[in-house]
C-alpha positions, 0 to 999 in steps of 0.5 A, a space after each residue: 656126139 656127146 652122151 650124158 647120164 643125167 636127167 635132163 628133166 631135172 636139168 630143166 626144173 633146176 635150171 629154172 628153179 634156179 633162174 626164178 630164185 635168183 630173180 626173186 631175191 636168192 635165199 633171203 627172197 624166200 626167207 617168208 616162205 621157204 621151199 623144199 623141192 623132190 622129183 619123183 617119178 610120176 610127179 613133183 612136190 613142193 613143200 613150202 613152210 608157212 607155219 602160223 598162216 591162216 589156211 583160208 588165207 593161201 592161195 595157189 595159182 598156175 599162169 601160163 607155166 608159171 605156179 604162184 603161192 600166196 600166203 598171209 600172216 597176220 600180227 599176233 598182238 593184243 590192244 594192250 600188248 606192246 612188242 619189243 622184239 619182232 622177228 616173225 615176218 608178217 604180212 603177205 608172202 608170194 613165190 612164183 615157181 616156173 614150171 618145165 614143159 614137162 609137168 602138167 599144170 593142169 593136174 596140180 594138188 594142194 594140200 596144207 598141213 602142220 604149217 606146211 603146204 604141199 603142191 604136187 604137180 604130175 610129170 606128164 606121161 611123155 616125160 615119165 622114165 620108161 622101159 625100152 624093150 630091147 630086141 634079139 638081132 639073131 646076127 643081123 644089125 638090128 637098127 639101121 643107120 
């Protein structure tokens, strides 16, 4: 029997995240919406860079274990202006993240502040780290098997 010291939740999250990342174009696929993901004891927080996006255009949905973030950045040129350099991506951006079954899709929260969309996804109670009590064996075998 092989015992490991890895966090199975994070392993599954990273595996699905990597799969989704490759499926939607890898590093360049997120060019319009770069993302960081952080695992904490009680939740996962995903932060998406969305500078210059109208907060009213941001949509966050969860459907069958897939979190989808959609946002739109509009052109900012006036009628008498003509662009000679265009490096900022414009239009609609979408990112999809496959959620692990250890996450509570019903409890997703999102907030947009200073160009960053933060999406908080709670970890289900049964998937949270917990302390296991250690019993005194008193010279007998405490656990059968």
